Every structure is written in structure tokens, then in C-alpha cells.
N, C-alpha and C positions, 0 to 999 in steps of 0.2 A: 793479573795474568801469570805473574811469577809464582804466586801461591797455588794457582790452578795446575801449573806444570809440575810443581813440587808434589802436590797431592796425587796427580796421576802417576808420577814416577814412583812414589811410595806404594801406591796401590798395585802397580805393575810388578815392582821388584820384590815386595815383601808379602803381598796378600794374594797373589795369583799363583795358581798351581803351575808346576813346571811344564806339564803338557800344554796348557793354555799359552804359556809364554813362548814355547817352541812354535805352536801353531800361529800365534800372532806375529812372531818374528818372521816366519816363512811368508806370511801374507804381506807384511810390509816390504820384505826384500824382493818379492816376486810380483805381486799384484800391482803395487804402486808404480814400479818401473814399467810394467806392461801398459798401465793406464797412461802414464806419461808418454810412452812411445806411441800409443794410439793417437793421442791428441797432437803430438809433434808431427806425426805422419799426416794427420788431417790438415794441420796448418801448412805443411809443405805442399800437399796436393792442392790446397786452396790457392796458395800463391802461384803455383804453376798454372792452374786453371785461369786465374785472373790475368796472368801474363799472356797466356795463349789467346784468351778472349780479346785482350787489348790489341794484340797483333792482328787477329782476324778482323776485329772491328775497324782498325785503322785501314786495312786493305779494302774492306767493303766501303768505308767512307770515301776513300780515294777514288774507287771505281764509280761510285754514285756521283761524287763531285765532278768527275770528268764528264759524265753523261749530262749532268745539269749544265755544266759550262758549255757544252756543245749546243744544248737547247737554247740557252740564253744568247750565245753568239749568233745562232741562226736568226733569232728574233732581231738582235741588234743589227746584224748585217742587212736583213731584209728592210728594216726601217730606214737604215742609212741609204740603201739603194733607192727606196721610194722617195726619200726626202730630197735627193739631189738629181732625180731623173728629169732630163731636159724636156722630153715629150710631155710628161705629166705637168711640168711647170708651165709649158706653153698652153696646154689645155686649160689649166686653172686660171690663167690670166686672160684667156680669150673671152671676148664679149660678143657672142654670136647674135646676129639680128633675130628679133623675135619671130620673124616669118620663116626663117630657115630651120624648120624643125628637123629635117633630115640631117643637117650638119650638126645640130645640137645632139641628136641621138647618136650619130657616129662618134662624136667626142666622148660621150658617156660610155659607149661600148669600148672605145679605145682605152680610156682610163681604167675601166673595169677589167679588161683583158690584161693590161700591163700589171695592175695591182694583183690580179688573181694569180698571175705567174710568179710575182715576187713573194706573195704570202701563201705559198702552196704547201708549207709545212703542216704536217698533221698535228703538231703541238700547238698551233695557233687556232683559237676558237673563232675569233672575229677581229675585224679592224674597222676603225672609223677615220675618215678623212675630213678634217674641218678646213673649208676653203671659203673664199670670198663669195658673196652672193651673186657675183657676176657669172659664176659657173652655173650653167642652166640647171643642173641636177643637184645643187647643193643642199636640197632638202629631201633627198630620196633615201629611203630605208630599204636596203637590198635584202633578199631572202637567202643569199649565198654567203653570208658572213661579212659582207662589205657594205659600208654605209657612207654616203656623202652628206655632211651636215654643215649648215651655215656657220661661218666663223663668228657671227654675231650672236650665236645662241648662248644661253647661260652656262651650258656645259663647257663650251669653248672658252668663255671668259674665265671660268674657274681653272681650266687647264693653263691658260695663258698666265694667270696670276702665279701659279706654281712654277711654271717654266722660266719666267723672265729672270729669276735670280739663280737659275740652275745652269751650270756651264759644262755638264757632262754630256755623254753621248745620248743616254736615254734615262728618263726619270720613271721609277717604278712606284706604283701605288699599292698599298696593302689590299688584302682580299675584300671584295665588295660584290654586291649582287647587280647583275645587268639583266634586262628583260628583252627578249626577242620582239622586234617590232611587228612581225607578222603573226607568229604563233603564241606570243605573250609568255614564252617559256623563260623561267628565271634560272640563272646560272651564276655560281660563285666563281669569280675570276680574279686574277691579278693583272694589272694594266701597266704597260710601258708606253710612255709618251715622249715625243720630241717635235721640234719645229721642222717644217719643210722650208728649204732654202732655194733661192734662185741665184745662179752663178752669172757673172763673176762678182756681183755686188754682195752676195751672201745675205740677201734680204729675206725676212720671214714672209712666206706667202701662205702659210697654213700650219696645221698641227696634225700629226699622225698618232693614233693610239692603237695598240695591239693588245688583245686580251688572250691570256692563257688560262684554261680551266684549272681551278685549284685542285680538283680531284685528280687531274693528270699529274700535277706536281706532287700531290700526296702519294700517288702510286710510284712516282720516281724515287722520292726520298725514302719510301718504305723499304727499298732495296738495301738501304744502309742498316736496317734492323736485322741482324743475324741471329737474334735470340727471341724465343717466345716471351713476350712481356716487354720487349724493347720498344721505345718510342723515338722516332726521328723528327727533328725540327729544322726549319730553314729560316734564317734571318737575313734581311737585306743589309746593305751597308749603313743604314741609319738606325738599325736595331729593331725594325718592324718585323713581326712574325708573319712570314709569307705562307708557311705551310706546316701542318702537324699531321703525322701519319695516323695517329689515333688519339683524338682529343679526349675521349671518354677514359681511356686507359691512363692518360697523363693525369687527369683529375683524380682518378682512383688512388694515385700515389700522393695526392695532396700537393701537387706541383702545378706551376703555371709557366707559360713561356717566358714571362718577365723574370721569374725567379731563376730559371735556368740560365738566361742571358746574364743576369747579375753574377751568378756563379762563374760563368766562363770569363767574364770581364775581370773578376777578382782572382783568376788563376786557379780556381778550385777544380779538383779532379773528382771529388765526391760530394754529394749532398745528403744530409740526413733529415728526413721529414717524416714525422709520425712513426718513428722507429723503423722507417724504410731507408736503407742506404742505397743511393743511386750513383752508379759510376758514369761519369761524363767523358765522352770522347768527341772531339770536334776537328774540323778541317775547313779551310777556306775554299770557295768555289772559284777557281781561276783567278783572274785579276779584277773580278767584279766587286770584291769587298764583302760578298755574301759569305755566311757561315753555315755549314751543315753540322748539326749536333746529333749525337746518338746518346740517349739516356737509357741505362741498362740497370735493372734491379740486381743487387748482389745475391739475393736468395735464389734467383733464377740461374745466375752464373754458377753458384756453388752447389746446385742440386746434385751433380754427379759426385762431388766430394762428400756431401752429406750422406748420400747412399753408401759410399765407401766407408765412411766413419761408422755408420750404424752397423754395417756388416762386421767391421773390425771389433766393435764393442760387443756384438753378439758372440763372435768367436772367442774374445777374451773372457766373456762371462762363462761360456761353456768350459774353456780351459781352466779357469779359476776354480770352478766347482769341482772338476776332476782333480785338480791339484790340491785343493783344500781337503778333499776326502783322503787322498794319498798321504798328505802331510799329517792329518789327524791319526791315521792308522800307524804311521811311522813313529809319531810322537808318543802314542800310547804304548807301542812296542818298546821304545827306548826307556820310557819312564816306569815301566812295570816293575823291574827289580828295585828301583828307588822307592816306589810306593810301598812295596813289600817291606823294605828296610825301615821306612818311616813308621809303618804299622807296628813292627816288632819293637822299635825304640819307644813307642808310646806305651807298650805293655810293661815297660820297666816300672812305671808308677804303680802297677798292680803286682809288683814284686816278682816279675818273671825275668830272671837273670840267666836264662838258658842261652847258650851261644846259638848263633844262626848258622845253618849249613852254608858253607862257602860255595857260590856258584862257579861253574867251570869258566875259565878264561882269565885274562890278565888286564881287564879294562878297569876304569875308575870305580865302577860299582863293586867289583871284587875287592879293590883296595879299601873301599868304605866298609865292607862287611868284615874284612880282616881287622881294620882299625876298631870297629865297633866291638868285635869279640875280644880284642885286647883290652879295650876299655872296661868291658864286663869283668874280665879277670882282675883288673885293678880295683874295680868297685867291690868285688867279693873279698879281695884281700884287705881293702880298706875297712869294710864292714866288720871283718873279724878283728882287725886292730882296734876299731872303735869299741867293740864289745869288751876287749881287755882293758881299754882305757876307762870305760864306764865303771868297771869294778874298782879300778884304782881311784876314780873320782869319788865313789861312795865312801871309800876309806878317808879321803882327804876332807870330805864334808864333816866328818866327826871331829877332825882337828880344827876345822874352822869354827865349829860350834864352841869348842873349848877356848879358842882365841877370842871369841866374842864376850867371854866372861870378863876379860881384863878391862874394857871400857866401863862396864857396869861397876866393877870393883873400884875403878878410879873415881867415878861419880859419887859412889857411896862414901868413899873415904874423904873426898873433898867436902861433901855435905856434913860428915861427922866433924871435920875440922871447923867448918863454919859455925856450927851450933856450940862447939866447945868455946870458940872465940866469943860468941855472944854471951855464954854463961860467965866467962871471965871478964866481960866488959871490954874486950879488945875489938872495938868497932872497926878500926882500920884493917886489922887482919881479917875480920869477918867479911868486909867488903872485898878485899883482895881475893879471898878464897871463893866468894860467890861469883866474882867476875871471872876467875879462872875456870870455875865449873861451867859457867855459861859459855865461855870462849871455846872450850873443848866440845861442848854439846853442839854449838853452831858449826864447828870445824868438821866434826864427824857426820852430822846431818843424817843420822840413821842409815848411813851407807849410800845415800842418794847422790847423784851427780849434779842435779839441778836444784838451786835454791832461789827464793825470791830476791829481787833487788833490795827489798826492805830488810831481809835477814842478813844479806851481805853487808849492807850499810851498818846494821846493828853490830855485826861481827867486827867491823872495822872500828866502830866506836869503843867496843869493849877492849880491843887490842890497844888503842891509844890510851885509854884510862889505865890499863895495866902498865904501859910504858911510862906514863906520868908518875905512877907510884914508884917506879924504879929509879927515875932520874929526878933531880931537883928542879930542873928547868922544864916547865910543862910545854907540850906541843898542842896547839889549837887545831881543831877540826871544824871546817865549815862545809856543810852539805847543802848544795843548791840543786836539789832534785825535785821536780814536780810530784805532787802526791799521786796524780793519776797514773804515773808509770812505775810506781814503787812495787807494784804487785807482779811486774813482768819477771820472767825466769832467766837466770844466768848460770853459768857454770860455777860450781862451788870452788872456793879458795882461789879466785883469780883477782879479786879486788884487794884483799888484805895483804898479799905479798907485795903488790905494787906500792901500797901505802908504807909498808914496812921498809922497803928499799928507799923510799923517799925520806923517811925519818932517819934511818941509820947512816945512809951514804950521802944525804943532802943536808938536812937540818942539823944533825949532830956533828957534822964536820965544820959547821960555822963556829966562829969564836964565841958567840953568845949561846950556842947550843939550844936555841929556842926558835920557833917559827910557826908557820901555819900550813896545814894541808887543806886544799880546797877540792871538793868533789862536785863536778857538774855533770848533768845528764840531760839529753834531749833525744827526741825521735824524729828521724827524717827519712821518708820513703821506706818505711817499715824496717829501718835500721836503728839500733840503739847505739848512741854515741856517748861514751863516758870519758871525761877529762879529769885526771888526777894531777893537780898542780901543787908544787911546793916552792917555797922561797929560800931554798938551800943554796949551796955553793955553786950548783950547776955543773955542767960537764962540757968538755971540748969534743971535737969530732972523733978523736981516737978513743976517748972514754966511752962515747956513745956506741962506737963500733964494737968495742970489747963487751959492752953490756948486752947488745942485741945478738952478737955472734961470738960467744965466749969460746976461746980455744980450750979451756979447761972446764968442762961441764961438771966437774966435781966441786968447784968453788961455789960457795953458798950464794954469792950475789948473782953471778952470771947464770948459775943453774936455775935459780928461782924464776927469773924473767924468761929464760929460754924454755923452761918447763911450761909456763903459762902460754907462751906463743905456740908450742907444739900441741898443747891440749886444745887450744882454740882452732888450730888448723885441722886436727883430726876430728874434732866434734862438729864444727860448723862448716869447714871448707877453707880452701886456700885463699879465697877472696876476702876473708876476715882476718883480724889480727891486732897486733899491738905495735904502735910506733911512738917515737920520742922526739921532742924538741927541747933543746937546752942551750944555754949560753953561760959561760963561766961568770960567776958572781951575780947572776940574775935568776937563778932557779931552773927548775925542770918541769916539763909537762908531759904526761903520758896520755896517749890517745888510744882508747880501746873501742873497737868497732865490731859489733856482733849483731846477729838478727834479733829483731824485736819479737819476743814471745809473750803474748798476753797471758795473764793468769798464772 
């Protein structure tokens, strides 16, 4: 990632035209903030819509809950009135003689009229009275929504099993289908059941059930859906789903009533199913323990904000196009003088040194043109000066050719001395002259700066042999350099002066005036390491400091080493050079570090 950013930065700063840089900079400074502002506004509007919708949904839920609570209370109050009605209790317990049909019919009509008045609410679909078989009409099915059923029937026994451990006012059963006894019409209802009592003993004398049509509940809870696409659900105090305003729509969201109830119980306000985010609002229905829930898809809530966002994006696109065209025109206008200046500067390589007309004004471009014209004047003056110097250089070359005669004259003279010594049988003189001739040939190296390591080692060997002729006590030379690296190139005359310094100021300063110089070499990470070690008298810290940083660079010792260090620095770079390690009485080691140049 860092390399990619660096590459983009290099491309933008060094390889992009100035007009493109200006245009891109304008785009970054204007379009990106506009885009950020658009989405920030969209987020703000979305939050406001969600908050407003939650407030509106809460109000709608409260109103629907209040209406539901009224309906449930009417049913509860009606069943309570019927359960403790003295007249009804007397009729249910009466055992009319079989021959008194009129009395039995009057009891039936009285019970029907009383119950009809109690269960007169339009929200009640039907009611069943389960009483003892002593009641004459305990097996009748009415056509007006009121039925009398024997307490010994299977349905009554099932109800009794459910109610005997229930201690509340009314027990509600989830939606189920009932069939009309006369017309055989099926209806989905929810049923509330409770015992009928006789006072003051509070003894059970029967069971009352009241049926409320589920479609009526669905219509009531649908009032809580304030948004197209919302679904309302009603759960009783035991978690049973009593009503769903739109079951098909709920399934299309990939949700179930149980999943929503789990979310409510877990304290969730949103559910995410199949990439659909559903906002959940809920409220309790009075003191019944029932819960009314509203499930609202986010995309439907945010439809107005999405439309606003799209309009803002379209507006921003149109403004950006207009802005980019204006920015392109301005950037071209601003950079036109600079492009003209760059074109004229390129013409210099075709020897066009004519000054550029200075444009009117005092801006930066005018300053550049003035500076460029001044530079051209300097170039023309410099070219004239170089022409004069070229003539002087031709004259100096003649003197240089004359100076080159001297080395050849020296070689020829030494060669003459060598053969004269051979003629007179002076073998030692002949060898010295031959070594001296070879020494100077290697030193001069035909004027080249680079020699092979092999020639540098040979040059050092010749030097030590000449020194051994000079002094009685010989100095030994050990070369520990692998053959495969001897052909690499190094600067001429950097190895021999180090060896010379080791002999004259290390070994010859010893009492015995004899010793050994060891040269080692190895290559590591494409760097040639040379070590020149002697067993001389060594140096202390002050002597090492004086050697590496001489105050008097005219002195032979300090100047030779300082000259080598400067040549290495100038030729190879500041990261290469020469260092020393020494201890008085234990010798000195020089460490030479230069690039490894094969061949």
C-alpha cells in the first residue's frame, strides 16, 4: 500500500501536466466535499425520518392498543357478568319436570334473552354456554350466535382441563376454526373461556366461551400500520400469535411471528433477514399482558430520503460537470504562458538562444521569463568563455605530449641499465633495476585510474622486494587472496601506500626491524573487503587520530593515508573508505572497504 501511494504521488507530482494537476486539485477540493456533504445530508435526513416515523408509529400503536384494550375489556366484563348472573345460575341448576314443556321453553327464552343482552357487542361473533345436562336445552345449537352445550361433552372436558389450573379472569385460546351448526360456515376465531360461578359458595356450575373473529382483530391491529409495507402482530400474555395484519407480506420479508417475538423478548429494535432490515416497535395492551407489535421495513421508511439523495446527486453531477469545464478553461488559461516558456526552453537543445519576449505584468510567469532570459545571457557568455578556454586547452595538450616523453625516457634508461648490469655480471643490480622499472610501470598504469587487484598485489610485492634490497632485515609478505577475485578492479595506488606505511612506521620502528605484512581479501554483499595487517609496534588512540585526520597534510605519513581516503570517497562514495585498528606493541590492521567490480 505504501509503495502504491508513493508511486501515485510520483506520478502526480513529477509526470502530470500542470493543467491536469490544477484540474485534479480543483476536483478533489470541490467535488469530494460536495459528495461528502450529500451523503452527510442523506444520513441526517434518514435519521430524522426514522425518528419521526418512530414517534408516529408509537402514537398509532398507543391508539390501536387503547381500542384493543376496550374490546378485550368489553368481552371480559360481559363474561364476568354472565358468569355471576343469579338468574342464569338459577335456570342452569333448575330441573324442570319433563311434562312442563312451557316452563322449560320459558327458561330457555329467559336465558337466551339475558345472554343476548350481555353479549350484544358487535366484536363478539358467538358464545357457548356449557352447563349441566339438567338444563333442558343443554344440547341446543342456536342460529343467533348463542349455543347451550352439555357440560359432559368432549369440548367441555377439554376446556375444563385447561381452566382448572388457570386462576385469571379469562383464558384465551389461539386462532382456530369453528363451524356454524346451522349453515356449516367456517370462521377463524380466537376464544376466551372462563368458569361460571354460583354465589356465595363460588362453585363452578358451567363454562362460558366467547369467540371473536380473527379478521376483525386483523382489521383492528392493521390500524397500527402507518406505512405501506408495515405488518402488525398481536401476541397474548403466553406468547401465542393471536393476529397478523398481513401474513403473506410478513412471509415475503422472511419473518415469522415467533422470530419477531424472540427479537422483542431480546430487546432488539431491528431485525435483519435476507438483507431486509426491519424496525420493530411494540407496546402492551392495557393490563392484559398482550403485546402489539409493528414491523416496518427500513427501505419503505427511507423512500423519501432516497429520493432526496438521488436529486442531490443529480444536482451535484450537473454542478460538477459545469465546474470541471470552467476549471479546465481556467487551468488552460493560467498554464498557457508556462507551456510557451517550456516549449522555448526545449528549443535550447537545438541551439536557439534567442531571448523570449517578456509578457506584460508582474506575475510569477513574468519573473520566470526574466530569469530565463538572464540565464540565456549567462549561457552565451559562458559559451564564449569556453571557446577561449578551448584554444588554451589545445596549447596545453602540446605540453602534455611533451611531458609524456619523460616516462618513456625513464623506462628506456632503466632498461639500458639493466642490460649493462647483465653484461657486467652484476645480477643483483640487474634485478633491482628490473624491479624498479616494473614498479614504475605498474605505478603509472598507462594513465588509467583502475587496475586489477592482481596487478595491485604484484605492485606491492615489487615494492617490498625493493625495500628488502635496501634494508638488511627482510620484511615478509603473506597474501591470502582467493584466486577468483584477483581480477576485480580497484583504484590504482591505494594498496601499496598502506603497505609502505605499515613497513616504515610499524615494522621498521621495532627493535628487530623485521616482521610480516599480511594481506587478506574477501567479498561480502558485493563489497570487497581488504585487510592489511602488520606485526609492528602498533599505535595508540592519539596516533590513530593523527594518522586518519592529519593536521599537517604536507607530512608524508599523514598525507599518504589521507590522500587514499579522499580518493576512495570521491571515486566510490562516502559510504566506502579506510579504517584502522591498532594496539601498542601488538601491530596494526587497516580495513579497506570498496565496491566489488568484476573484471
